[in-house]
ROTORKOL-579981 format. One record per residue (C-alpha): x, y, z; residue in one letter; residue number from 1. Coordinates in steps of 0.05 Angstrom, whole numbers, plus 5000, padded with zeros to 4 digits. Each point is the difference from the previous one (the first is absolute). Layout:
X  Y  Z  A  NUM $
...
END
This chain:
3798  7094  3228  X  1 $
4952  5052  5032  X  2 $
4975  5058  4952  X  3 $
4983  5069  5039  X  4 $
4936  5030  4985  X  5 $
5014  5068  4957  X  6 $
4985  5065  5021  X  7 $
4969  5024  4933  X  8 $
4938  4974  4973  X  9 $
5007  4934  4966  X  10 $
4992  4991  4925  X  11 $
4960  4938  5005  X  12 $
4923  4998  5004  X  13 $
4999  5072  4984  X  14 $
4942  5036  4972  X  15 $
4994  5007  4926  X  16 $
5008  5069  4971  X  17 $
4955  4983  4939  X  18 $
4945  5049  4988  X  19 $
4950  4943  4990  X  20 $
4998  4943  5047  X  21 $
4927  4969  5006  X  22 $
4996  4949  5057  X  23 $
4945  4951  4972  X  24 $
4975  4981  4929  X  25 $
4934  5031  5022  X  26 $
5032  5071  5007  X  27 $
5043  4991  4935  X  28 $
4937  4984  4963  X  29 $
4965  5057  5029  X  30 $
5059  5043  4975  X  31 $
4991  4971  4933  X  32 $
4927  5013  4993  X  33 $
5018  5073  5023  X  34 $
5053  5005  4943  X  35 $
4950  4973  4949  X  36 $
4947  5050  5022  X  37 $
5051  5053  4988  X  38 $
5022  4975  4940  X  39 $
4930  4997  4970  X  40 $
4984  5066  5026  X  41 $
5061  5031  4966  X  42 $
4984  4965  4934  X  43 $
4924  5029  5008  X  44 $
5025  5071  5005  X  45 $
5049  4991  4945  X  46 $
4941  4981  4948  X  47 $
4962  5059  5028  X  48 $
4941  4958  5023  X  49 $
4970  4978  5065  X  50 $
4996  4930  4993  X  51 $
5047  4940  4995  X  52 $
4981  4929  4984  X  53 $
4993  4956  5062  X  54 $
5039  4942  4970  X  55 $
5073  5007  5016  X  56 $
5061  4956  4994  X  57 $
5016  4964  5058  X  58 $
5064  5033  5032  X  59 $
5027  4937  5030  X  60 $
4981  4924  4998  X  61 $
5039  4955  5047  X  62 $
4995  4945  4952  X  63 $
5028  4988  4936  X  64 $
4941  4999  4962  X  65 $
4938  5045  5014  X  66 $
4961  4944  5036  X  67 $
4961  4988  5066  X  68 $
5072  4975  5029  X  69 $
5014  5069  5012  X  70 $
4949  5000  5054  X  71 $
5028  4948  5034  X  72 $
5069  5024  5006  X  73 $
4979  5068  5027  X  74 $
4957  4960  5053  X  75 $
5063  4971  5017  X  76 $
5045  5065  5005  X  77 $
4946  5038  5033  X  78 $
5025  4998  5068  X  79 $
5072  4997  4985  X  80 $
5040  5057  5026  X  81 $
5045  5041  4950  X  82 $
5051  5018  5045  X  83 $
5056  4973  4962  X  84 $
4974  5035  4937  X  85 $
5002  4937  4964  X  86 $
4923  4983  4991  X  87 $
4981  5057  4956  X  88 $
5033  5049  4952  X  89 $
5035  5068  5021  X  90 $
4962  5035  4946  X  91 $
4929  4977  4990  X  92 $
4979  5000  4925  X  93 $
4960  5040  4962  X  94 $
4934  4982  4969  X  95 $
5037  4987  4929  X  96 $
5052  4953  5029  X  97 $
4976  4928  5007  X  98 $
5045  4948  5036  X  99 $
4987  4928  4988  X  100 $
5046  4971  5054  X  101 $
4999  4996  5078  X  102 $
5050  5055  5023  X  103 $
5039  4952  5056  X  104 $
5007  4951  4940  X  105 $
5016  5048  4944  X  106 $
5013  5074  5012  X  107 $
4950  5052  4972  X  108 $
5046  5052  4955  X  109 $
4968  5039  4945  X  110 $
5058  5047  4992  X  111 $
5028  4991  4929  X  112 $
5065  5037  5016  X  113 $
5022  4939  5046  X  114 $
5007  4956  4938  X  115 $
5066  4985  4962  X  116 $
5020  4956  4943  X  117 $
5046  4947  5014  X  118 $
5048  5002  4943  X  119 $
5078  5005  4988  X  120 $
5021  5055  4957  X  121 $
5034  4978  4942  X  122 $
5081  5017  4998  X  123 $
5003  5015  5073  X  124 $
5044  4955  5044  X  125 $
4966  4946  5047  X  126 $
5018  5016  5076  X  127 $
5045  4951  5028  X  128 $
5004  4972  5064  X  129 $
5043  5045  5047  X  130 $
5020  4980  5075  X  131 $
4992  5061  5037  X  132 $
5044  4993  5065  X  133 $
4976  5039  5063  X  134 $
5049  5031  5048  X  135 $
5053  4954  5036  X  136 $
4966  5003  5070  X  137 $
4936  4969  4966  X  138 $
5042  4946  4979  X  139 $
5040  4987  5059  X  140 $
4937  5003  5044  X  141 $
4967  4949  4956  X  142 $
5060  4951  4999  X  143 $
5009  5007  5076  X  144 $
4923  4988  5015  X  145 $
5007  4935  4956  X  146 $
5060  4982  5041  X  147 $
4966  5014  5069  X  148 $
4943  4958  4981  X  149 $
5045  4941  4977  X  150 $
5048  5000  5055  X  151 $
4943  5002  5050  X  152 $
4960  4950  4963  X  153 $
5056  4947  5011  X  154 $
5012  5019  5069  X  155 $
4923  4983  5012  X  156 $
5005  4935  4963  X  157 $
5060  4976  5035  X  158 $
4973  5014  5069  X  159 $
4929  4975  4984  X  160 $
5029  4932  4979  X  161 $
5027  4992  5064  X  162 $
4948  5029  5050  X  163 $
4935  4999  4956  X  164 $
5006  4931  4966  X  165 $
4927  4995  4987  X  166 $
4996  5056  4957  X  167 $
5053  4977  4958  X  168 $
4979  4925  4995  X  169 $
4982  5014  4925  X  170 $
5067  5030  4982  X  171 $
5044  4942  5032  X  172 $
5005  4923  4980  X  173 $
4943  4968  5044  X  174 $
4981  4924  5009  X  175 $
5038  4977  4939  X  176 $
4976  5054  4954  X  177 $
5039  5054  4968  X  178 $
4966  5073  5004  X  179 $
4962  5016  4934  X  180 $
5023  5066  5015  X  181 $
5071  5015  5025  X  182 $
5018  5060  5043  X  183 $
5040  5027  4948  X  184 $
4948  4994  4947  X  185 $
4948  5037  5043  X  186 $
5045  5053  5035  X  187 $
4980  5056  4956  X  188 $
4924  4986  4999  X  189 $
5000  4990  5078  X  190 $
5049  5055  5025  X  191 $
4989  5053  4945  X  192 $
4936  4994  4958  X  193 $
4964  4981  5061  X  194 $
5011  5067  5034  X  195 $
4966  5034  4936  X  196 $
4945  4950  4988  X  197 $
4953  5056  5019  X  198 $
5011  5026  4931  X  199 $
4989  4938  4964  X  200 $
4940  4954  4984  X  201 $
4951  5046  5026  X  202 $
4936  4969  4998  X  203 $
4946  5040  4960  X  204 $
4926  4991  4976  X  205 $
4955  5025  4947  X  206 $
5023  5024  4930  X  207 $
5070  5027  4995  X  208 $
4988  5061  4960  X  209 $
5013  5071  5010  X  210 $
4990  4989  5071  X  211 $
5004  4934  5045  X  212 $
4977  4976  5071  X  213 $
5051  4972  5047  X  214 $
4984  4955  5050  X  215 $
5031  5030  5062  X  216 $
5050  4954  5043  X  217 $
5043  5004  5064  X  218 $
5061  4953  5016  X  219 $
5009  4985  5075  X  220 $
5065  4964  4985  X  221 $
5041  5038  4954  X  222 $
4969  4983  4939  X  223 $
5009  4924  5013  X  224 $
4923  4996  4996  X  225 $
4939  5052  4982  X  226 $
4939  5009  5025  X  227 $
4938  5026  4965  X  228 $
4971  5066  5038  X  229 $
4936  4991  4963  X  230 $
5002  5069  4974  X  231 $
5013  5023  4935  X  232 $
5034  5058  4965  X  233 $
4988  5028  4929  X  234 $
5067  5025  4971  X  235 $
5017  5027  4931  X  236 $
5027  4950  4962  X  237 $
5070  5014  4969  X  238 $
5027  4928  5008  X  239 $
4960  4958  4956  X  240 $
5007  4980  4924  X  241 $
4940  5030  4973  X  242 $
5036  5048  4940  X  243 $
4935  5012  4963  X  244 $
4951  4994  5058  X  245 $
4958  4932  4972  X  246 $
5002  4976  5073  X  247 $
4930  5021  5009  X  248 $
4942  4963  5037  X  249 $
4950  5035  4955  X  250 $
4993  5020  4931  X  251 $
4997  4967  4934  X  252 $
5062  4958  5006  X  253 $
4971  4976  5063  X  254 $
4926  4988  4971  X  255 $
5033  4955  4946  X  256 $
5039  4963  5045  X  257 $
4937  4985  5040  X  258 $
4967  4979  4940  X  259 $
5062  4953  4982  X  260 $
4990  4965  5065  X  261 $
4925  4987  4984  X  262 $
5021  4970  4931  X  263 $
5068  4962  5023  X  264 $
5004  4995  5071  X  265 $
5064  5012  5037  X  266 $
5049  4950  4968  X  267 $
5009  4957  4940  X  268 $
5030  4947  5040  X  269 $
5055  4973  4958  X  270 $
5066  5022  4966  X  271 $
4999  5033  4932  X  272 $
5027  4936  4966  X  273 $
4950  4954  5040  X  274 $
4932  5027  4991  X  275 $
5005  5065  5037  X  276 $
4999  5044  4937  X  277 $
4934  5037  4983  X  278 $
4977  5052  4948  X  279 $
5018  5053  5053  X  280 $
5081  4981  4995  X  281 $
4996  5007  4925  X  282 $
4962  5056  4995  X  283 $
5052  5030  5057  X  284 $
5057  4982  4967  X  285 $
4979  5028  4929  X  286 $
4988  5065  5035  X  287 $
5062  5000  5039  X  288 $
5039  4989  4929  X  289 $
4956  5063  4971  X  290 $
5018  5039  5058  X  291 $
5075  4997  4995  X  292 $
5005  4994  4927  X  293 $
5021  4931  4994  X  294 $
4977  4942  4958  X  295 $
4985  4951  5053  X  296 $
5002  5000  5078  X  297 $
4990  4939  5056  X  298 $
4976  5020  5072  X  299 $
5022  4973  5066  X  300 $
4965  5001  5067  X  301 $
5056  5027  5038  X  302 $
5052  5063  4981  X  303 $
5061  4964  5034  X  304 $
4984  4932  4967  X  305 $
4996  5035  4927  X  306 $
5078  5015  5005  X  307 $
5020  4940  5041  X  308 $
4961  4947  4955  X  309 $
5009  5031  4933  X  310 $
5070  5019  4998  X  311 $
5028  4929  5004  X  312 $
4962  4983  4936  X  313 $
5030  5053  4963  X  314 $
5075  4983  5014  X  315 $
5039  4940  5025  X  316 $
5071  4973  5002  X  317 $
5047  5035  4948  X  318 $
4955  5067  5002  X  319 $
5024  5067  5034  X  320 $
4956  5046  5041  X  321 $
5020  5071  5013  X  322 $
4962  5028  5059  X  323 $
4993  5068  5030  X  324 $
5038  5000  5065  X  325 $
4931  5022  5035  X  326 $
4955  4956  4962  X  327 $
4947  4969  5040  X  328 $
4999  4933  5044  X  329 $
4953  4970  4955  X  330 $
5047  5008  4938  X  331 $
5058  4977  5044  X  332 $
4965  4937  5015  X  333 $
4976  4984  4933  X  334 $
5071  5010  4981  X  335 $
5032  4957  5055  X  336 $
4961  4940  4984  X  337 $
5004  5010  4920  X  338 $
5071  4967  4995  X  339 $
5024  5056  4957  X  340 $
5061  5046  5019  X  341 $
4984  5070  5020  X  342 $
5043  5066  5004  X  343 $
4979  5060  5032  X  344 $
5009  5072  4987  X  345 $
5002  5066  5040  X  346 $
4926  5026  5007  X  347 $
4975  5035  4942  X  348 $
5070  5014  4979  X  349 $
5005  4993  4921  X  350 $
5074  5009  4993  X  351 $
5011  4936  5054  X  352 $
4946  4962  4965  X  353 $
5036  5014  4926  X  354 $
5064  4981  5032  X  355 $
4972  4934  5024  X  356 $
4973  4988  4931  X  357 $
5064  5004  4970  X  358 $
5031  4960  5048  X  359 $
4951  4943  4997  X  360 $
4990  4996  4930  X  361 $
5082  5000  4987  X  362 $
5013  4947  5052  X  363 $
4938  4952  4987  X  364 $
4988  4945  5050  X  365 $
5042  4987  5059  X  366 $
5058  4946  4987  X  367 $
4980  4985  4929  X  368 $
4991  5071  4974  X  369 $
4942  4971  4955  X  370 $
4948  5057  4980  X  371 $
4940  5008  5044  X  372 $
4942  4963  4974  X  373 $
4958  5064  5014  X  374 $
5014  5064  5046  X  375 $
4938  5025  5041  X  376 $
5000  5068  5025  X  377 $
4953  5014  5059  X  378 $
4981  5062  5027  X  379 $
4941  5033  5036  X  380 $
4962  5058  4971  X  381 $
4993  5035  5068  X  382 $
5038  4978  5062  X  383 $
4961  4986  5056  X  384 $
5049  5019  5057  X  385 $
5039  5055  4966  X  386 $
4942  5032  4957  X  387 $
5053  5004  4942  X  388 $
4974  4999  4925  X  389 $
5038  4953  4959  X  390 $
5041  5038  4943  X  391 $
4963  4960  4942  X  392 $
5021  5041  4939  X  393 $
5072  4988  5015  X  394 $
4985  4930  5013  X  395 $
4963  4992  4932  X  396 $
5063  5029  4966  X  397 $
5044  4949  5031  X  398 $
4952  4941  4980  X  399 $
5008  5023  4930  X  400 $
5070  4997  5008  X  401 $
5014  4940  5032  X  402 $
4941  4957  4982  X  403 $
4976  4976  5072  X  404 $
4930  4982  5026  X  405 $
4963  5047  5038  X  406 $
4953  4987  5061  X  407 $
4966  5060  5037  X  408 $
4966  4984  5065  X  409 $
4947  5055  5007  X  410 $
4968  4982  5061  X  411 $
4998  5075  5026  X  412 $
5003  5036  4931  X  413 $
4936  4969  4967  X  414 $
4938  5050  5007  X  415 $
5039  5049  5041  X  416 $
5051  5025  4944  X  417 $
4984  5027  4930  X  418 $
4946  5048  4972  X  419 $
4959  4936  4986  X  420 $
5017  4963  5062  X  421 $
5034  4947  4958  X  422 $
5067  5007  5043  X  423 $
5076  5018  4990  X  424 $
4990  4977  4925  X  425 $
4947  5050  4994  X  426 $
5037  5050  5042  X  427 $
5059  5006  4949  X  428 $
4957  4990  4940  X  429 $
5037  4937  4980  X  430 $
4965  4939  4956  X  431 $
4981  4947  5050  X  432 $
5009  4951  4944  X  433 $
5079  5015  5000  X  434 $
5009  4971  5073  X  435 $
4993  4926  5005  X  436 $
4969  4983  5067  X  437 $
4954  5048  5039  X  438 $
4985  4977  5069  X  439 $
4949  5039  5049  X  440 $
4952  4989  5054  X  441 $
4933  5016  5015  X  442 $
5006  5015  5075  X  443 $
5023  5076  4995  X  444 $
4961  5033  4947  X  445 $
4939  4963  4993  X  446 $
4979  4981  5065  X  447 $
5005  4927  4990  X  448 $
5053  4940  5008  X  449 $
5047  4961  4956  X  450 $
5046  5008  4939  X  451 $
5008  5001  4928  X  452 $
5054  4983  4949  X  453 $
4988  5028  4932  X  454 $
5041  4992  4934  X  455 $
4993  4966  4933  X  456 $
4953  4940  4990  X  457 $
5051  4946  4987  X  458 $
5037  5023  5070  X  459 $
4933  5004  5040  X  460 $
4976  4930  4973  X  461 $
5067  4968  5021  X  462 $
4997  5031  5070  X  463 $
4928  4980  5012  X  464 $
5030  4926  4995  X  465 $
5070  5014  5033  X  466 $
4981  5045  5053  X  467 $
4990  4967  5067  X  468 $
4934  5044  5016  X  469 $
4965  4969  4939  X  470 $
4998  4930  5029  X  471 $
5006  5007  5071  X  472 $
4975  5071  5027  X  473 $
4925  5010  5012  X  474 $
4967  5040  4945  X  475 $
4982  5069  5012  X  476 $
4928  5008  5032  X  477 $
4949  5032  4959  X  478 $
4982  5064  5046  X  479 $
5073  5016  4991  X  480 $
5000  4989  4928  X  481 $
4934  5045  4997  X  482 $
5037  5053  5035  X  483 $
5058  5001  4952  X  484 $
4954  5004  4944  X  485 $
4955  5054  5024  X  486 $
5055  5041  5022  X  487 $
5045  4990  4936  X  488 $
4943  5017  4959  X  489 $
4985  5064  5040  X  490 $
5070  5022  4983  X  491 $
5003  4982  4924  X  492 $
4926  5021  4990  X  493 $
4944  4968  4958  X  494 $
4984  5015  4929  X  495 $
4921  5012  5000  X  496 $
4979  4974  4933  X  497 $
4931  5008  4966  X  498 $
4951  4959  5039  X  499 $
5026  5009  5067  X  500 $
4937  5019  5043  X  501 $
5006  5056  5053  X  502 $
4936  5017  5041  X  503 $
5008  5069  5026  X  504 $
5061  5048  5018  X  505 $
5018  4956  5064  X  506 $
4982  4936  4967  X  507 $
5050  4942  4999  X  508 $
5030  4983  4926  X  509 $
4982  4929  4974  X  510 $
5057  4969  4977  X  511 $
4972  4955  4953  X  512 $
5036  4950  4960  X  513 $
5018  5027  4931  X  514 $
5047  4985  4942  X  515 $
5074  4993  5023  X  516 $
5039  5064  4970  X  517 $
5068  5007  4990  X  518 $
5035  5032  5060  X  519 $
5047  5059  4996  X  520 $
5045  5005  5054  X  521 $
4999  5044  5049  X  522 $
4921  5011  4982  X  523 $
4938  4981  5030  X  524 $
4970  4933  4991  X  525 $
4935  4973  4968  X  526 $
4943  4965  5051  X  527 $
5017  4940  4962  X  528 $
5068  4994  5040  X  529 $
4957  4996  5065  X  530 $
4946  4950  5030  X  531 $
4933  5021  4978  X  532 $
4972  5002  5072  X  533 $
5055  5051  5024  X  534 $
4959  5068  5004  X  535 $
5046  5058  5017  X  536 $
4975  5073  5019  X  537 $
5010  5054  4942  X  538 $
5060  5031  5031  X  539 $
5038  4939  5007  X  540 $
4971  4966  4933  X  541 $
5027  5059  4966  X  542 $
5068  5005  5026  X  543 $
4996  5074  5026  X  544 $
5003  4976  5074  X  545 $
5062  4961  4985  X  546 $
5035  5049  4965  X  547 $
4989  5047  5056  X  548 $
5026  4952  5055  X  549 $
5061  4993  4959  X  550 $
5013  5074  5002  X  551 $
4978  5008  5072  X  552 $
5051  4951  5016  X  553 $
5056  5036  4962  X  554 $
4982  5065  5033  X  555 $
5000  4968  5071  X  556 $
5066  4968  4989  X  557 $
5034  5062  4972  X  558 $
4975  5045  5053  X  559 $
5018  4955  5060  X  560 $
5070  4985  4973  X  561 $
5017  5073  4984  X  562 $
4966  5021  5061  X  563 $
5043  4954  5046  X  564 $
5064  5023  4959  X  565 $
4985  5073  5016  X  566 $
4989  4986  5074  X  567 $
5073  4971  5005  X  568 $
4985  4928  5002  X  569 $
5043  4950  4959  X  570 $
4959  4959  4960  X  571 $
5012  4954  4946  X  572 $
4970  4985  4930  X  573 $
4971  5030  4939  X  574 $
4949  5064  5010  X  575 $
4948  4952  4962  X  576 $
5008  4940  5045  X  577 $
4939  4982  5046  X  578 $
5047  4975  5046  X  579 $
5034  5055  5041  X  580 $
5058  4979  5049  X  581 $
5017  5045  5051  X  582 $
5068  4980  5039  X  583 $
5003  4999  5077  X  584 $
5068  4962  5009  X  585 $
4991  4986  5077  X  586 $
4960  4938  5014  X  587 $
4974  5033  5066  X  588 $
4969  5056  4956  X  589 $
4956  4948  4964  X  590 $
4957  4982  5053  X  591 $
4991  5076  5025  X  592 $
4988  5024  4930  X  593 $
4947  4943  4992  X  594 $
4970  5019  5071  X  595 $
4998  5079  4988  X  596 $
4967  4993  4930  X  597 $
4943  4953  5031  X  598 $
4991  5045  5063  X  599 $
4986  5067  4962  X  600 $
4928  5034  4991  X  601 $
4995  4965  4937  X  602 $
5032  4934  5010  X  603 $
5046  4978  4942  X  604 $
5026  4931  4994  X  605 $
5069  4986  4972  X  606 $
5040  4941  4981  X  607 $
5071  5002  5023  X  608 $
5052  4953  4965  X  609 $
5069  4980  5032  X  610 $
5052  4943  4992  X  611 $
5000  4954  4969  X  612 $
4952  5030  4950  X  613 $
5048  5059  4994  X  614 $
5070  5014  5014  X  615 $
5019  4997  5072  X  616 $
5008  5077  5010  X  617 $
4945  5028  4950  X  618 $
4935  4983  5042  X  619 $
4942  5038  4970  X  620 $
4929  5016  4997  X  621 $
4961  4979  4936  X  622 $
4940  5043  4977  X  623 $
4955  4967  4952  X  624 $
4963  5049  4962  X  625 $
4933  4991  4972  X  626 $
4953  5032  4953  X  627 $
4944  4992  5053  X  628 $
5040  5061  5040  X  629 $
4982  5068  4996  X  630 $
5043  5062  4997  X  631 $
4982  5017  5071  X  632 $
5020  4924  5020  X  633 $
5067  5013  4970  X  634 $
5003  5072  5038  X  635 $
4986  4962  5066  X  636 $
5058  4948  4987  X  637 $
5047  5056  4986  X  638 $
4981  5040  5059  X  639 $
5002  4938  5048  X  640 $
5074  4982  4971  X  641 $
5022  5072  5008  X  642 $
4983  5001  5072  X  643 $
5027  4926  5017  X  644 $
5058  5009  4953  X  645 $
5020  5063  5051  X  646 $
4994  4955  5059  X  647 $
5036  4945  4971  X  648 $
5055  5040  4969  X  649 $
4982  4967  4929  X  650 $
5017  5057  4959  X  651 $
5067  4997  4967  X  652 $
4987  5004  4926  X  653 $
5008  5072  4985  X  654 $
5031  5059  5040  X  655 $
4948  5039  5040  X  656 $
5008  5060  4962  X  657 $
4974  4966  4936  X  658 $
4938  4967  5035  X  659 $
4926  5021  4988  X  660 $
4954  5015  5065  X  661 $
4945  4952  4996  X  662 $
4948  5055  4988  X  663 $
5037  5017  4937  X  664 $
5003  4930  4979  X  665 $
4924  4990  5007  X  666 $
4981  5067  4963  X  667 $
5045  4985  4944  X  668 $
4982  4926  4992  X  669 $
4983  5003  4924  X  670 $
5065  5036  4988  X  671 $
5042  4948  5041  X  672 $
4967  4944  4966  X  673 $
5021  5024  4929  X  674 $
5070  5008  5021  X  675 $
5050  4952  4970  X  676 $
END
């Protein structure tokens, strides 16, 4: 379809109205130098003398530690143009502010107002999942769009098999071979998904931090093939799992990973039960157990495999699994191959769960009606497509009443929720030892890969042997293990006992081996819990930076979630969730939303999700918030959504009279983030 050029100026590639927009790193550092000079001059006047020490605190370092590597980064950015406003902060720091991260990887934000503690208020109800329907014309147009796509797709298949046989050879029997992919199985992929492939599998390069670099591509044949143009686009990254911002190419964690490669290489070259276990594996598992407050833990090299290989070792024939209807595919896969019976309850509906518990306990096993060998309830701490938070307080009451085992998948909540970042259990202030199995991944909050299972020692020892990942899966690689150890230690903090050496105010803490002390959850750890060769910068080792990241993430989540609601959008999820789904409904709008966000003055890369990952008519954009984002980054996302939402007719959440103007939202951000 043809799109007429609008008569009014386009909202895309427009000039920023920000008061400070340096064009290069050199001009930015020049502004910093002037600001530092003014600060020192004011300080001199305040003290009533005309001289100030020439030694000043560096206002900015592009490296996580103040080393010569910052010069290299400055040289790399020297010729980069800051037209998109992503390379350099909007507000230059003062001489008192020292940032130890690269702004493109982890944004610089010194304002303490932009911090919130992630914690449930005791006695208040947990917000449930509420389906909010758009106007009927939106639903009707969505169904009609899918109907047209399906009908036209079948017509093209019918005609193509008769007049373009060569193009359909792989879908019909040929030379005695049946097709590996039948036309029915691949119909959705060929006729529906291919039209939106621009939104999916976007190739990127570099660090997936606050910003990300996209490899530009075009398609001359309607997305059947993609051709790289050779150009690149830096975009604001609101799509990656990087909740605490530990996906950094420079910094204390990255330095530790680099050291681990020198000591251990890239791989341990074996499974955990066949020569692949190293001292790093034992250290990581002990640290994970302390982090989540459990007696013991085991780790797996893949998050999906953690669920799919461990669940069959927990339950089998004669057992019953009660699963939330929106549990992740990895849970469903593990349940399917376990041989246990499975029943599902409505998403996060505690009355549905209790009703089901009464039924299955009273009726027992099918046919024989014998009691179940065991009943295992599986839920997620934070649901990845809906952003809803499990109603854990009520589930714990039901657990005491009906005596079932509880398995919580904290893939998206560990690190991201709770005042100490210990997940949904920490968020609700519940003793982790009262839960039987805690599962989580290292992908979302720790900048690593893999997953873990935590519980009492007898269960974990059994799972090490009976879980399929122990004898068959490749052991987690040493660099990934080191990233887990370093990032987790940064969140927990490290006790600095007598005898730990420091060399100056900016020195690195030497984590020397000391006596093993008793750990008190959720407190800091001792240096004995870490390898002796891991040296973390003071801000990381003290836990101060980790605590700041958790509070920054909580502010960003609440600000974006409540801001989108006040603009009039339909969103799902809990306000504290780092996953913020924005409902689009119509499949044709998915492509346009993705394009329009990426075509702005400050490009924004987003993830769109559609059937079969979601119900047919609830296609959505899924924003993934990070502590690496600054308040100005969230402002940028909200402004973009406000303009694109008006064009695509996406604002159907609240009446117009109740909506806030975008400028009001930006100016009242702190107040908005504190709203329930």
